[in-house]
C-alpha angles and dihedrals in degrees: 000000000000138000124228118216126203144157120265136198090212125106117273095262089057096047127098113272125245101232103059098088092064090044091055093046092052099041093110091062098043120099121256118256118266116282093238108092142166126233127201120272093191127031134172123197118196118207128192118212136168089262099046144281130323124196117196114193119191120187136177136194140152092289098052141276136294141199124211119188116197119188125201104186121193110219111226089233093059113114137180091275089064091067109078127193092265091057094240113150113210092172095056127093124213113196118167142196132200132198125186118208111201126186121229091008126097111253135160103270091182134026147105140250134197124224120189125199115196117215128181091249104029147346128258113222111211122182124185119201127186137177121182096155092119097026116143117206129202134175093305122082096244125065118270096216145329100070147083137204112195133184116197118191118190091339097311126113098240098167130017121176125178136040101276097087097147092052091047094054091044091053100041099037086213127157121243117258122244090241126023122236120270124213105226101173144011126194121197131187120204131168150181102031137080098227117063121193130192139152135238138174111253120178091344096309131100108243132186116240119196129189115198114197106200116198129201139090090317106031119199143176128233123193121201135188112199090344093307116117112236101167139020126188117196131186094034093175086071098029100042091140128037149106140235135189118227134172125225119185091337094311117119115223127186110211116199128179140186114186099157096115091042090056105034109025115099122229128022099302096088119121140175126219124211128182129194113192114191128204115252122264118229090260093050091047091056091044095051091045086059089050095044093119089060097054093118090054091051092051092048093047093050089058100039119013110111095356093108091060091047089052091053090051092051093046091054088059093232094130104030135044117282115271097015098088111082134175091237095056093046091049089049090050091054093050091045089055088054093048094049091050090048100051092038087055090050090054092046093050090052091052092039087219125155121259125206130150118013127202119200120192122193109198110195123195092225 
């Protein structure tokens, strides 16, 4: 695992730090992070398909779990003129679907629902199928295995999530798409603990990523992949925003962080934002080349798609302690997401490096 150093036109607090090379070289001798870790209570996965974008938001609390599916369909007639400078999309439709998963109470573990979108020239027939009869849940909001969520549009399997693919095709009778979906972004919200743990696919394998937020007179961040430290950021009071490029098993990853609110905001509303941007795989590179004319839509969706629903969840206090979720902090989180994406894109453009899947982690104090 190696770090890549480079010059940057960004202000000092956005630039790569000077101590990460030694941290990467010595990661084999560093201790593993503490065993106590936090898992996300709310997570949104954003998928790109030939017909548009799909945001799947899973959440969990003491009363159960829920799934919210948000569709942003690109009408075939939409052209470049439909995208104005404010990135509003009058030609796009945004149907949605919600499923509540309650423990100890009878609920429909499998079923289907039809959504119809009326257009001036024709109708779009959308069918959503789900089967969580054998779903196995773990510490994360979404099931670990034994389930499928399928979206069939005009007879074609447009989106298929879960590991029960054979059962999904048998139930839906749908045809296979020309190109499979690609997950372009995942947002996770965690809270109330100093060690945050998530997972990501690196070089074809699921790997555990840990972020250790160390407090004290000189706070610092430590990033781990499978309990091996790959990056350390010291002197956070001066380097509260920044980014570094690392390499894990031949995959380049740009790590960006913004811990200003976490460090300097009073009360319990502080949060930190971390972004991991992975280099494209060969499949993703070919896929995004095909979608090159929709790049503005991809950028907009990464910042916005599904975030409104996440905000509603946080405001209701279902995922965080009562009284600690405020409109100002949530608004700040949304703008921070935008700022991180913006300056990470500036850095990437300078390096002219590829960008594929992005993972955003919101770490809330409480």
